[in-house]
NUVEX-679725 format. One line per field, with one value per atom (N, C-alpha, C, O, CB): residue number from 1; residue in three letters; x, y, z; atom name. Coordinates in steps of 0.05 Angstrom, whole numbers. Each point is the difference from the previous one (the first is absolute). Last residue first. Glycine has a CB too. Example, Ala and Ser with C-alpha at 12.3 -4.5 7.8 and 13.67 -1.06 7.14 Angstrom:
residues 2
i	2|2|2|2|2|1|1|1|1|1
aa	Ser|Ser|Ser|Ser|Ser|Ala|Ala|Ala|Ala|Ala
c1	257|16|-15|10|14|-18|-18|18|21|-59
c2	-45|24|22|22|-35|-102|24|24|0|-23
c3	142|1|14|4|-47|42|0|0|13|12
at	N|CA|C|O|CB|N|CA|C|O|CB
This chain:
residues 177
i	177|177|177|177|177|176|176|176|176|176|175|175|175|175|175|174|174|174|174|174|173|173|173|173|173|172|172|172|172|172|171|171|171|171|171|170|170|170|170|170|169|169|169|169|169|168|168|168|168|168|167|167|167|167|167|166|166|166|166|166|165|165|165|165|165|164|164|164|164|164|163|163|163|163|163|162|162|162|162|162|161|161|161|161|161|160|160|160|160|160|159|159|159|159|159|158|158|158|158|158|157|157|157|157|157|156|156|156|156|156|155|155|155|155|155|154|154|154|154|154|153|153|153|153|153|152|152|152|152|152|151|151|151|151|151|150|150|150|150|150|149|149|149|149|149|148|148|148|148|148|147|147|147|147|147|146|146|146|146|146|145|145|145|145|145|144|144|144|144|144|143|143|143|143|143|142|142|142|142|142|141|141|141|141|141|140|140|140|140|140|139|139|139|139|139|138|138|138|138|138|137|137|137|137|137|136|136|136|136|136|135|135|135|135|135|134|134|134|134|134|133|133|133|133|133|132|132|132|132|132|131|131|131|131|131|130|130|130|130|130|129|129|129|129|129|128|128|128|128|128|127|127|127|127|127|126|126|126|126|126|125|125|125|125|125|124|124|124|124|124|123|123|123|123|123|122|122|122|122|122|121|121|121|121|121|120|120|120|120|120|119|119|119|119|119|118|118|118|118|118|117|117|117|117|117|116|116|116|116|116|115|115|115|115|115|114|114|114|114|114|113|113|113|113|113|112|112|112|112|112|111|111|111|111|111|110|110|110|110|110|109|109|109|109|109|108|108|108|108|108|107|107|107|107|107|106|106|106|106|106|105|105|105|105|105|104|104|104|104|104|103|103|103|103|103|102|102|102|102|102|101|101|101|101|101|100|100|100|100|100|99|99|99|99|99|98|98|98|98|98|97|97|97|97|97|96|96|96|96|96|95|95|95|95|95|94|94|94|94|94|93|93|93|93|93|92|92|92|92|92|91|91|91|91|91|90|90|90|90|90|89|89|89|89|89|88|88|88|88|88|87|87|87|87|87|86|86|86|86|86|85|85|85|85|85|84|84|84|84|84|83|83|83|83|83|82|82|82|82|82|81|81|81|81|81|80|80|80|80|80|79|79|79|79|79|78|78|78|78|78|77|77|77|77|77|76|76|76|76|76|75|75|75|75|75|74|74|74|74|74|73|73|73|73|73|72|72|72|72|72|71|71|71|71|71|70|70|70|70|70|69|69|69|69|69|68|68|68|68|68|67|67|67|67|67|66|66|66|66|66|65|65|65|65|65|64|64|64|64|64|63|63|63|63|63|62|62|62|62|62|61|61|61|61|61|60|60|60|60|60|59|59|59|59|59|58|58|58|58|58|57|57|57|57|57|56|56|56|56|56|55|55|55|55|55|54|54|54|54|54|53|53|53|53|53|52|52|52|52|52|51|51|51|51|51|50|50|50|50|50|49|49|49|49|49|48|48|48|48|48|47|47|47|47|47|46|46|46|46|46|45|45|45|45|45|44|44|44|44|44|43|43|43|43|43|42|42|42|42|42|41|41|41|41|41|40|40|40|40|40|39|39|39|39|39|38|38|38|38|38|37|37|37|37|37|36|36|36|36|36|35|35|35|35|35|34|34|34|34|34|33|33|33|33|33|32|32|32|32|32|31|31|31|31|31|30|30|30|30|30|29|29|29|29|29|28|28|28|28|28|27|27|27|27|27|26|26|26|26|26|25|25|25|25|25|24|24|24|24|24|23|23|23|23|23|22|22|22|22|22|21|21|21|21|21|20|20|20|20|20|19|19|19|19|19|18|18|18|18|18|17|17|17|17|17|16|16|16|16|16|15|15|15|15|15|14|14|14|14|14|13|13|13|13|13|12|12|12|12|12|11|11|11|11|11|10|10|10|10|10|9|9|9|9|9|8|8|8|8|8|7|7|7|7|7|6|6|6|6|6|5|5|5|5|5|4|4|4|4|4|3|3|3|3|3|2|2|2|2|2|1|1|1|1|1
aa	His|His|His|His|His|Lys|Lys|Lys|Lys|Lys|Leu|Leu|Leu|Leu|Leu|Glu|Glu|Glu|Glu|Glu|Val|Val|Val|Val|Val|Leu|Leu|Leu|Leu|Leu|Arg|Arg|Arg|Arg|Arg|Gly|Gly|Gly|Gly|Gly|Ala|Ala|Ala|Ala|Ala|Ile|Ile|Ile|Ile|Ile|Leu|Leu|Leu|Leu|Leu|Gly|Gly|Gly|Gly|Gly|Leu|Leu|Leu|Leu|Leu|Ile|Ile|Ile|Ile|Ile|Ile|Ile|Ile|Ile|Ile|Gly|Gly|Gly|Gly|Gly|Tyr|Tyr|Tyr|Tyr|Tyr|Ile|Ile|Ile|Ile|Ile|Ile|Ile|Ile|Ile|Ile|His|His|His|His|His|Phe|Phe|Phe|Phe|Phe|Phe|Phe|Phe|Phe|Phe|Phe|Phe|Phe|Phe|Phe|Ser|Ser|Ser|Ser|Ser|Gly|Gly|Gly|Gly|Gly|Ile|Ile|Ile|Ile|Ile|Leu|Leu|Leu|Leu|Leu|Val|Val|Val|Val|Val|Val|Val|Val|Val|Val|Ser|Ser|Ser|Ser|Ser|Tyr|Tyr|Tyr|Tyr|Tyr|Leu|Leu|Leu|Leu|Leu|Gly|Gly|Gly|Gly|Gly|Gln|Gln|Gln|Gln|Gln|Phe|Phe|Phe|Phe|Phe|His|His|His|His|His|Gln|Gln|Gln|Gln|Gln|Ala|Ala|Ala|Ala|Ala|Ile|Ile|Ile|Ile|Ile|Val|Val|Val|Val|Val|Phe|Phe|Phe|Phe|Phe|Ile|Ile|Ile|Ile|Ile|Tyr|Tyr|Tyr|Tyr|Tyr|Gln|Gln|Gln|Gln|Gln|Asn|Asn|Asn|Asn|Asn|Pro|Pro|Pro|Pro|Pro|Ala|Ala|Ala|Ala|Ala|Ser|Ser|Ser|Ser|Ser|Tyr|Tyr|Tyr|Tyr|Tyr|Asn|Asn|Asn|Asn|Asn|Phe|Phe|Phe|Phe|Phe|Met|Met|Met|Met|Met|Asn|Asn|Asn|Asn|Asn|Leu|Leu|Leu|Leu|Leu|Lys|Lys|Lys|Lys|Lys|Pro|Pro|Pro|Pro|Pro|Gln|Gln|Gln|Gln|Gln|Ile|Ile|Ile|Ile|Ile|Val|Val|Val|Val|Val|Tyr|Tyr|Tyr|Tyr|Tyr|Thr|Thr|Thr|Thr|Thr|Thr|Thr|Thr|Thr|Thr|Leu|Leu|Leu|Leu|Leu|Pro|Pro|Pro|Pro|Pro|Leu|Leu|Leu|Leu|Leu|Phe|Phe|Phe|Phe|Phe|Leu|Leu|Leu|Leu|Leu|Val|Val|Val|Val|Val|Leu|Leu|Leu|Leu|Leu|Trp|Trp|Trp|Trp|Trp|Leu|Leu|Leu|Leu|Leu|Leu|Leu|Leu|Leu|Leu|Ile|Ile|Ile|Ile|Ile|Gly|Gly|Gly|Gly|Gly|Thr|Thr|Thr|Thr|Thr|Ile|Ile|Ile|Ile|Ile|Ile|Ile|Ile|Ile|Ile|Gly|Gly|Gly|Gly|Gly|Val|Val|Val|Val|Val|Ile|Ile|Ile|Ile|Ile|Thr|Thr|Thr|Thr|Thr|Gly|Gly|Gly|Gly|Gly|Arg|Arg|Arg|Arg|Arg|Lys|Lys|Lys|Lys|Lys|Phe|Phe|Phe|Phe|Phe|Gly|Gly|Gly|Gly|Gly|Phe|Phe|Phe|Phe|Phe|Pro|Pro|Pro|Pro|Pro|Ile|Ile|Ile|Ile|Ile|Leu|Leu|Leu|Leu|Leu|Lys|Lys|Lys|Lys|Lys|Lys|Lys|Lys|Lys|Lys|Trp|Trp|Trp|Trp|Trp|Phe|Phe|Phe|Phe|Phe|Ile|Ile|Ile|Ile|Ile|Ala|Ala|Ala|Ala|Ala|Gly|Gly|Gly|Gly|Gly|Gln|Gln|Gln|Gln|Gln|Gly|Gly|Gly|Gly|Gly|Leu|Leu|Leu|Leu|Leu|Leu|Leu|Leu|Leu|Leu|Asn|Asn|Asn|Asn|Asn|Gly|Gly|Gly|Gly|Gly|Ala|Ala|Ala|Ala|Ala|Val|Val|Val|Val|Val|Thr|Thr|Thr|Thr|Thr|Gly|Gly|Gly|Gly|Gly|Thr|Thr|Thr|Thr|Thr|Ala|Ala|Ala|Ala|Ala|Phe|Phe|Phe|Phe|Phe|His|His|His|His|His|Leu|Leu|Leu|Leu|Leu|Leu|Leu|Leu|Leu|Leu|Leu|Leu|Leu|Leu|Leu|Gly|Gly|Gly|Gly|Gly|Ile|Ile|Ile|Ile|Ile|Tyr|Tyr|Tyr|Tyr|Tyr|Pro|Pro|Pro|Pro|Pro|Ser|Ser|Ser|Ser|Ser|Thr|Thr|Thr|Thr|Thr|Asn|Asn|Asn|Asn|Asn|Ser|Ser|Ser|Ser|Ser|Asp|Asp|Asp|Asp|Asp|Tyr|Tyr|Tyr|Tyr|Tyr|Tyr|Tyr|Tyr|Tyr|Tyr|Gly|Gly|Gly|Gly|Gly|Leu|Leu|Leu|Leu|Leu|Ser|Ser|Ser|Ser|Ser|Ser|Ser|Ser|Ser|Ser|Gly|Gly|Gly|Gly|Gly|Ile|Ile|Ile|Ile|Ile|Val|Val|Val|Val|Val|Ala|Ala|Ala|Ala|Ala|Phe|Phe|Phe|Phe|Phe|Phe|Phe|Phe|Phe|Phe|Thr|Thr|Thr|Thr|Thr|Gly|Gly|Gly|Gly|Gly|Phe|Phe|Phe|Phe|Phe|Pro|Pro|Pro|Pro|Pro|Thr|Thr|Thr|Thr|Thr|Lys|Lys|Lys|Lys|Lys|Ser|Ser|Ser|Ser|Ser|Val|Val|Val|Val|Val|Phe|Phe|Phe|Phe|Phe|Asp|Asp|Asp|Asp|Asp|Leu|Leu|Leu|Leu|Leu|Ser|Ser|Ser|Ser|Ser|Phe|Phe|Phe|Phe|Phe|Leu|Leu|Leu|Leu|Leu|Leu|Leu|Leu|Leu|Leu|Gly|Gly|Gly|Gly|Gly|Ser|Ser|Ser|Ser|Ser|Ile|Ile|Ile|Ile|Ile|Val|Val|Val|Val|Val|Ile|Ile|Ile|Ile|Ile|Ser|Ser|Ser|Ser|Ser|Ala|Ala|Ala|Ala|Ala|Leu|Leu|Leu|Leu|Leu|Leu|Leu|Leu|Leu|Leu|Gly|Gly|Gly|Gly|Gly|Ala|Ala|Ala|Ala|Ala|Leu|Leu|Leu|Leu|Leu|Thr|Thr|Thr|Thr|Thr|Cys|Cys|Cys|Cys|Cys|Tyr|Tyr|Tyr|Tyr|Tyr|Ala|Ala|Ala|Ala|Ala|Leu|Leu|Leu|Leu|Leu|Leu|Leu|Leu|Leu|Leu|Tyr|Tyr|Tyr|Tyr|Tyr|Arg|Arg|Arg|Arg|Arg|Ser|Ser|Ser|Ser|Ser|Arg|Arg|Arg|Arg|Arg|Lys|Lys|Lys|Lys|Lys|Glu|Glu|Glu|Glu|Glu|Thr|Thr|Thr|Thr|Thr|Glu|Glu|Glu|Glu|Glu|Met|Met|Met|Met|Met
c1	1681|-22|-15|-20|39|57|-20|-23|-22|58|37|-27|-12|-16|38|37|-21|-16|-22|63|36|-31|-14|-24|40|59|-18|-23|-24|65|14|-9|-22|-25|68|15|-22|-13|-24|47|56|-16|-30|-22|75|28|-17|-22|-23|65|1|-15|-9|-24|48|31|-22|-21|-24|62|50|-24|-23|-21|46|40|-1|-22|-19|66|-10|-23|-8|-22|52|38|-27|-26|-23|50|67|-17|-25|-19|53|21|-7|-14|-23|54|11|-33|-9|-24|41|63|-27|-19|-23|43|59|-5|-37|-23|95|-14|-20|-8|-18|31|39|-24|-18|-24|58|55|-19|-32|-22|69|28|-4|-28|-22|79|-5|-19|-13|-24|53|27|-22|-12|-24|46|59|-21|-35|-21|77|22|-11|-29|-24|79|6|-20|-13|-23|42|44|-19|-25|-23|59|59|-28|-28|-23|43|73|-3|-24|-5|39|-3|11|-1|11|11|-56|-17|15|-8|-22|73|-20|-16|-4|-13|74|12|-14|6|26|-74|4|19|-4|4|-20|-25|14|3|-34|95|-12|-12|7|-6|9|11|7|7|8|-67|-8|17|-8|-8|49|-26|-20|-16|19|83|0|-19|-2|33|-44|12|5|-9|-23|10|-4|15|18|-81|92|-28|6|22|-35|62|-9|-13|-20|25|10|17|9|20|-42|-53|22|33|22|-67|-41|12|16|14|-43|-10|7|12|21|-58|-23|35|12|15|-18|-79|9|36|22|-83|-4|3|27|21|-86|18|23|7|20|-33|-55|20|31|22|-70|-44|14|15|19|-42|-19|1|20|24|-71|4|29|-9|-10|22|-34|17|12|23|-51|-35|22|21|23|-60|-49|14|37|21|-80|-8|11|16|21|-51|-11|13|19|24|-64|-35|25|21|16|-32|-76|17|28|20|-64|-21|-1|10|-2|-26|38|8|-7|19|-27|-12|26|12|22|-30|-80|12|27|14|-49|-20|-4|11|-1|-43|35|19|3|20|-40|-36|34|10|24|-21|-91|3|34|16|-70|14|4|8|19|-62|25|16|11|22|-39|-67|29|28|20|-44|-59|1|23|15|-54|17|16|2|20|-36|-20|33|8|19|-21|-95|23|30|15|-46|-38|-2|22|21|-72|36|10|13|24|-56|-11|27|10|21|-30|-71|8|30|14|-54|19|-30|7|-2|-37|69|32|-35|-16|89|-84|2|0|-13|-2|27|23|-8|17|5|-87|16|30|14|-39|-40|-9|13|2|-42|66|2|-2|16|21|-42|-4|-2|-8|20|9|-21|-8|-24|36|74|-32|-19|-12|24|76|-12|-25|-21|63|-3|-22|-7|-23|54|12|-28|-6|-23|27|85|-18|-25|-11|42|21|-1|-18|-24|72|-19|-21|-6|-20|28|61|-24|-25|-20|46|59|-9|-25|-20|66|-10|-6|-14|-24|72|-6|-24|-16|-22|45|74|-24|-20|-14|31|41|-2|-20|-20|68|-25|-13|-6|-23|40|41|-30|-13|-21|26|84|-7|-31|-17|77|-14|-7|-13|-14|61|-12|-27|-3|-22|27|69|-23|-19|-19|40|58|-7|-22|-13|56|-8|-20|-9|-22|52|10|-18|-17|-23|48|69|-15|-34|-17|68|14|-7|-15|-13|34|22|-31|1|-10|9|69|-21|-23|-22|51|46|2|-32|-14|79|-38|12|-17|-17|19|-7|20|14|20|-17|-88|7|19|-3|-37|8|16|1|9|-14|-40|-12|8|-17|-21|73|-8|-9|6|-22|27|29|-6|16|19|-113|10|29|0|-36|10|-16|4|4|-36|88|-3|-15|5|4|-18|15|8|5|2|-72|-2|25|-3|-27|60|-31|-6|9|-38|81|9|-13|10|12|-47|-3|10|-7|4|61|-37|-4|12|-20|114|-25|-27|-10|33|21|0|-11|-14|-4|17|22|15|23|-5|-94|32|15|16|-37|-62|6|27|18|-69|10|6|21|24|-77|3|25|12|22|-53|-47|16|30|22|-65|-39|12|19|12|-47|-17|20|16|24|-58|-30|26|20|25|-49|-60|15|26|19|-55|-21|9|16|21|-53|-14|15|13|23|-45|-45|19|18|22|-47|-49|6|21|14|-51|-3|16|13|20|-42|-25|19|20|24|-55|-57|10|31|14|-66|-12|6|24|21|-65|1|18|8|24|-47|-30|18|28|22|-59|-53|6|26|15|-55|-14|12|11|10|-38|-14|29|6|24|-40|-56|22|25|23|-57|-47|11|30|22|-72|-4|15|15|21|-42|-36|23|22|24|-51|-59|21|20|20|-45|-42|9|23|15|-46|-3|12|5|22|-46|-39|27|19|22|-42|-65|18|20|18|-41|-39|15|21|23|-72|1|27|10|25|-43|-57|31|12|18|-25|-76|10|31|19|-77|8|9|19|22|-77
c2	1720|-3|-20|-2|23|-9|26|-2|9|20|-100|-2|28|-1|-46|56|-34|6|9|-56|107|13|-23|3|35|-67|19|12|2|12|-69|-14|20|-3|-32|73|-23|-12|-2|-9|56|21|-16|11|26|-84|7|18|-7|7|-39|-27|16|-3|-41|106|-10|-23|-2|11|24|14|-5|3|25|-87|3|16|-5|1|-2|-31|7|-7|-47|123|2|-20|4|25|-39|26|-4|-7|37|-78|-9|14|-7|-11|51|-20|-11|-1|-26|74|19|-11|9|24|-76|5|17|-2|11|-41|-13|6|-13|-14|85|3|-35|-3|42|-12|17|-6|4|32|-82|-11|19|-8|-10|43|-27|-6|-6|-16|101|6|-29|0|49|-52|8|21|10|-9|-56|-12|15|-7|-12|66|-11|-24|-5|23|39|11|-10|7|14|-39|-20|24|-2|-38|66|-19|-23|-16|34|37|-1|-25|-22|49|-13|2|-2|-13|39|-19|-30|4|-20|17|77|-16|-30|-14|43|46|8|-31|-12|77|-72|3|-3|-21|58|-15|-25|-12|-17|25|88|-12|-32|-10|55|3|8|-15|-19|64|-51|-14|6|-17|24|48|-36|-8|-10|-4|112|-11|-35|-10|50|29|23|-25|9|25|-53|-1|19|10|-58|33|19|-4|14|13|-87|15|22|2|-10|-49|-24|21|-8|-32|85|-14|-16|0|6|20|26|-15|-9|43|-94|1|17|-8|4|6|-27|0|-2|-30|95|13|-26|5|24|-40|20|9|15|-1|-75|-16|25|-3|-28|55|-12|-6|8|-19|59|19|-20|7|24|-51|26|12|23|-2|-113|5|32|7|-47|12|-25|6|-6|-40|89|7|-14|6|-7|-19|20|11|12|-10|-83|3|25|-1|-24|5|-4|9|18|-63|79|9|-13|13|-7|-29|25|12|25|-33|-87|15|35|16|-61|-17|-4|17|9|-66|54|9|-5|20|-31|-21|24|18|24|-38|-75|-3|35|9|-67|23|1|-1|-4|-23|37|20|-3|18|-22|-75|44|16|15|-8|-91|4|21|12|-43|26|10|-3|14|-26|-11|31|8|18|-20|-95|20|28|13|-42|-16|-11|15|13|-70|70|3|6|19|-41|-29|24|14|7|-11|-84|2|32|7|-51|26|-10|4|12|-48|99|-38|4|20|-49|121|-9|-32|-10|49|57|-27|-14|8|14|62|-15|-27|-18|51|17|1|-7|-6|40|-21|-19|-4|-21|37|67|-35|-19|-16|22|97|-12|-38|-16|67|27|8|-5|12|3|-54|17|12|3|2|-55|-7|14|3|-27|71|-8|-16|10|-8|12|28|-10|-2|50|-119|13|16|2|-9|-4|-24|9|12|-45|82|11|-19|5|14|-38|16|14|15|-14|-61|-7|7|-12|-2|51|-16|-12|2|-13|57|23|-27|-2|53|-97|11|16|-6|9|-27|-22|6|-5|-17|88|-8|-23|1|13|10|14|-8|-8|35|-82|4|19|-7|-11|25|-18|-9|-6|-13|83|16|-32|1|53|-67|20|1|-10|41|-72|-23|22|-3|-46|99|-17|-19|-5|12|33|24|-13|2|42|-93|6|21|3|-15|-11|-25|8|-8|-23|102|-10|-23|3|27|0|18|-17|-22|84|-90|1|6|-10|22|-6|-27|-6|-20|10|107|-14|-30|-2|54|21|-17|-20|-15|52|15|-9|-18|-23|29|44|9|-9|14|21|-77|30|12|10|-23|-72|16|28|18|-60|-16|10|11|16|-57|-11|25|9|20|-30|-67|26|25|23|-53|-44|17|18|23|-51|-18|11|11|25|-50|-35|9|28|17|-63|-28|-2|38|18|-86|13|8|15|22|-53|-8|15|24|23|-50|-49|12|17|19|-29|-17|10|-6|3|30|-106|30|8|-12|18|-98|8|30|6|-67|3|17|14|18|-5|-58|-16|10|-17|10|70|-28|-21|-5|9|67|13|-30|-10|59|-57|8|5|-9|28|-22|-24|-7|-21|14|91|0|-37|-4|49|-22|11|-2|-4|31|-65|-9|8|-15|-5|71|-22|-18|-8|18|60|7|-18|7|28|-54|3|10|-12|22|-17|-21|-2|-19|10|90|-16|-22|-5|23|23|13|-8|0|36|-61|-17|15|-10|-11|57|-24|-11|-8|11|74|3|-30|-4|53|-39|10|-7|-10|48|-50|-25|8|-12|0|72|-10|-29|-15|44|33|17|-20|1|54|-85|1|13|-8|10|-5|-26|1|-8|-10|104|-19|-22|-2|21|18|10|-5|-2|29|-62|-12|10|-13|11|21|-9|-22|-19|48|54|1|-22|-4|34|-33|12|4|-6|22|-45|-17|1|-16|14|75|-10|-25|0|10|44|18|-17|-2|46|-81|0|8|-15|27|2|-34|0|-12|-8|102|-1|-38|-8|50
c3	1797|-15|2|-14|-9|77|0|-17|7|1|-14|21|13|19|-6|-96|-1|30|2|-28|19|-16|-1|7|-41|78|18|-18|7|24|-76|13|20|2|-11|-51|-12|16|-5|-25|62|-9|-19|0|-2|26|27|-13|4|38|-102|12|18|7|-14|-37|-22|14|-8|-34|76|6|-11|13|-6|-16|31|3|15|-4|-91|-5|35|9|-55|9|-5|-1|-7|-12|55|6|-7|13|-19|-35|26|11|6|-1|-75|-15|29|5|-63|66|-2|-8|1|-9|18|29|-12|9|23|-106|19|25|10|-32|-18|-19|9|0|-51|93|7|-21|9|8|-34|23|10|7|3|-92|-5|26|-2|-33|51|-17|-10|2|-16|62|15|-20|7|37|-87|20|19|3|-4|-64|-8|16|-5|-35|83|-12|-15|4|-1|49|-2|-10|9|42|-43|-10|-13|-18|43|68|-23|-31|-2|45|55|-25|-20|-19|35|71|0|-34|-13|80|-35|-9|-10|-19|47|10|-26|-14|-21|36|80|-18|-30|-13|48|28|-5|-16|-16|42|-5|-22|-10|-22|32|57|-29|-10|-15|15|80|1|-30|-9|69|-30|-12|-2|-22|39|-33|25|-14|-21|69|-117|34|21|14|-21|-98|22|19|5|-8|-98|29|12|-5|-5|-56|-5|31|15|-72|49|-8|-3|6|-44|38|24|1|20|-8|-100|24|17|-8|7|-42|-10|17|18|-67|81|12|-14|11|-12|-29|27|11|10|2|-103|3|27|1|-44|44|-18|3|10|-52|75|21|-13|12|19|-80|18|11|-1|6|-96|5|26|-1|-54|40|-20|-1|-3|-21|82|10|-26|2|24|-24|26|4|12|9|-92|-6|17|-6|-17|37|-24|-3|-3|-13|72|18|-24|4|33|-50|25|1|6|21|-98|8|20|0|-19|-14|-17|12|-4|-35|102|0|-38|-4|49|-15|26|-9|6|30|-92|-7|28|0|-37|45|-25|-9|-11|-9|94|13|-26|1|47|-66|21|3|-5|33|-70|-22|17|-7|-23|71|-17|-13|-3|4|52|13|-13|4|36|-85|11|8|-7|20|-20|-25|3|-7|-23|99|-2|-29|-5|33|9|11|-8|1|18|-64|-6|19|-11|-6|40|-20|-12|-2|0|87|-1|-31|-4|45|-9|2|2|4|-39|-2|13|3|-23|-5|10|10|5|17|23|-107|26|9|-10|11|-91|22|24|17|-37|-46|-11|21|0|-53|58|14|-6|18|-20|5|-24|19|10|-50|92|-26|-28|-20|47|72|-5|-25|-3|42|-34|2|-2|-21|42|-15|-24|3|-10|-8|104|-17|-32|-9|35|21|15|-9|-8|41|-62|-4|6|-19|30|28|-33|-5|0|-18|106|-4|-25|-2|45|-30|0|0|-8|18|-13|-25|9|-15|-6|88|-19|-24|-6|18|47|12|-23|-10|60|-60|0|1|-20|35|6|-28|-7|-15|12|97|-15|-25|-4|28|20|3|-8|-10|39|-46|-24|17|-16|-9|65|-22|-23|-19|30|82|-4|-27|-7|45|-30|2|5|-15|37|-37|-19|4|-20|9|84|-22|-29|-12|29|57|9|-25|-8|61|-70|0|11|-17|30|-8|-9|-19|-20|44|68|-9|-27|4|19|20|22|-10|6|25|-66|-6|18|-1|-5|-52|34|-5|-17|60|-116|-2|25|0|-34|-27|29|-2|-9|26|-92|12|33|18|-57|-47|7|25|14|-36|2|-31|1|-14|-4|93|-2|-33|-10|48|-11|12|1|14|9|-70|-7|16|-9|-5|25|-26|-2|-7|-10|97|3|-30|0|45|-45|11|-1|-17|32|-32|-19|5|-14|29|48|-19|-22|-5|22|62|4|-28|-6|59|2|7|-8|10|23|-68|22|0|-22|23|-65|0|40|16|-88|16|30|-9|-2|16|-60|-16|19|-3|-40|82|-24|-12|-1|-8|63|16|-19|1|26|-68|27|8|-5|35|-74|-17|14|-6|-20|76|-5|-18|3|12|-1|20|-5|4|37|-107|-2|22|-3|-23|30|-5|-14|-7|16|48|5|-14|10|10|-51|12|17|4|-14|-43|-20|21|-4|-44|87|-4|-14|6|1|16|18|0|14|-1|-78|0|27|2|-32|12|-16|-7|-18|0|85|-3|-14|10|-4|-29|23|13|5|4|-82|-10|25|-1|-31|52|-18|1|15|-47|63|17|-10|16|14|-95|19|22|6|-8|-41|-18|14|3|-44|85|-2|-13|8|-12|13|16|5|12|-7|-76|0|20|-4|-17|11|-28|5|-3|-35|109|-7|-18|7|17|-50|34|2|-11|36|-95|-4|18|-10|-17|52|-19|-2|7|-25|45|28|-13|7|35|-104|17|16|5|0|-47|-25|18|7|-56|95|-4|-16|9|-17|7|29|0|6|20
at	N|CA|C|O|CB|N|CA|C|O|CB|N|CA|C|O|CB|N|CA|C|O|CB|N|CA|C|O|CB|N|CA|C|O|CB|N|CA|C|O|CB|N|CA|C|O|CB|N|CA|C|O|CB|N|CA|C|O|CB|N|CA|C|O|CB|N|CA|C|O|CB|N|CA|C|O|CB|N|CA|C|O|CB|N|CA|C|O|CB|N|CA|C|O|CB|N|CA|C|O|CB|N|CA|C|O|CB|N|CA|C|O|CB|N|CA|C|O|CB|N|CA|C|O|CB|N|CA|C|O|CB|N|CA|C|O|CB|N|CA|C|O|CB|N|CA|C|O|CB|N|CA|C|O|CB|N|CA|C|O|CB|N|CA|C|O|CB|N|CA|C|O|CB|N|CA|C|O|CB|N|CA|C|O|CB|N|CA|C|O|CB|N|CA|C|O|CB|N|CA|C|O|CB|N|CA|C|O|CB|N|CA|C|O|CB|N|CA|C|O|CB|N|CA|C|O|CB|N|CA|C|O|CB|N|CA|C|O|CB|N|CA|C|O|CB|N|CA|C|O|CB|N|CA|C|O|CB|N|CA|C|O|CB|N|CA|C|O|CB|N|CA|C|O|CB|N|CA|C|O|CB|N|CA|C|O|CB|N|CA|C|O|CB|N|CA|C|O|CB|N|CA|C|O|CB|N|CA|C|O|CB|N|CA|C|O|CB|N|CA|C|O|CB|N|CA|C|O|CB|N|CA|C|O|CB|N|CA|C|O|CB|N|CA|C|O|CB|N|CA|C|O|CB|N|CA|C|O|CB|N|CA|C|O|CB|N|CA|C|O|CB|N|CA|C|O|CB|N|CA|C|O|CB|N|CA|C|O|CB|N|CA|C|O|CB|N|CA|C|O|CB|N|CA|C|O|CB|N|CA|C|O|CB|N|CA|C|O|CB|N|CA|C|O|CB|N|CA|C|O|CB|N|CA|C|O|CB|N|CA|C|O|CB|N|CA|C|O|CB|N|CA|C|O|CB|N|CA|C|O|CB|N|CA|C|O|CB|N|CA|C|O|CB|N|CA|C|O|CB|N|CA|C|O|CB|N|CA|C|O|CB|N|CA|C|O|CB|N|CA|C|O|CB|N|CA|C|O|CB|N|CA|C|O|CB|N|CA|C|O|CB|N|CA|C|O|CB|N|CA|C|O|CB|N|CA|C|O|CB|N|CA|C|O|CB|N|CA|C|O|CB|N|CA|C|O|CB|N|CA|C|O|CB|N|CA|C|O|CB|N|CA|C|O|CB|N|CA|C|O|CB|N|CA|C|O|CB|N|CA|C|O|CB|N|CA|C|O|CB|N|CA|C|O|CB|N|CA|C|O|CB|N|CA|C|O|CB|N|CA|C|O|CB|N|CA|C|O|CB|N|CA|C|O|CB|N|CA|C|O|CB|N|CA|C|O|CB|N|CA|C|O|CB|N|CA|C|O|CB|N|CA|C|O|CB|N|CA|C|O|CB|N|CA|C|O|CB|N|CA|C|O|CB|N|CA|C|O|CB|N|CA|C|O|CB|N|CA|C|O|CB|N|CA|C|O|CB|N|CA|C|O|CB|N|CA|C|O|CB|N|CA|C|O|CB|N|CA|C|O|CB|N|CA|C|O|CB|N|CA|C|O|CB|N|CA|C|O|CB|N|CA|C|O|CB|N|CA|C|O|CB|N|CA|C|O|CB|N|CA|C|O|CB|N|CA|C|O|CB|N|CA|C|O|CB|N|CA|C|O|CB|N|CA|C|O|CB|N|CA|C|O|CB|N|CA|C|O|CB|N|CA|C|O|CB|N|CA|C|O|CB|N|CA|C|O|CB|N|CA|C|O|CB|N|CA|C|O|CB|N|CA|C|O|CB|N|CA|C|O|CB|N|CA|C|O|CB|N|CA|C|O|CB|N|CA|C|O|CB|N|CA|C|O|CB|N|CA|C|O|CB|N|CA|C|O|CB|N|CA|C|O|CB|N|CA|C|O|CB|N|CA|C|O|CB|N|CA|C|O|CB|N|CA|C|O|CB|N|CA|C|O|CB|N|CA|C|O|CB|N|CA|C|O|CB|N|CA|C|O|CB|N|CA|C|O|CB|N|CA|C|O|CB|N|CA|C|O|CB|N|CA|C|O|CB|N|CA|C|O|CB|N|CA|C|O|CB|N|CA|C|O|CB|N|CA|C|O|CB|N|CA|C|O|CB|N|CA|C|O|CB|N|CA|C|O|CB|N|CA|C|O|CB|N|CA|C|O|CB|N|CA|C|O|CB|N|CA|C|O|CB|N|CA|C|O|CB|N|CA|C|O|CB|N|CA|C|O|CB|N|CA|C|O|CB|N|CA|C|O|CB
């Protein structure tokens, strides 16, 4: 019974940490819009428009919600993995940070890199020639030729996500035990 209760806490803490880390990273991505002078929510609009949501009012919100969901699921998967393999338990700051960074890098390798390479970038290239509206065309033009910059930058953002995930999960697990 105690193991089952501990497992539930571990899963809940890692899931919550994943959500909170994705919210923080989303805030940083919004700040990139400000710095690069692109429309607010451009990164998230790229996600939404790649899935067929071309409206400027809908696309960024769809992308943002999917970003939150992805970060939350990644945290949940970390928690599930930790239940079955004790070395993954993010106990404390140091171990949490290491496990979080590994999670962030795996998320980048398994999800971000293939989606960007095989779905999002081809869509952006297509939108440069045939966009459904001016909003999508402007976004596609902005990302023209920035594929390598996006990949490198996103790698570091995923490491930051992992650090935040690990710190939060590690601290929550440490407080409970």
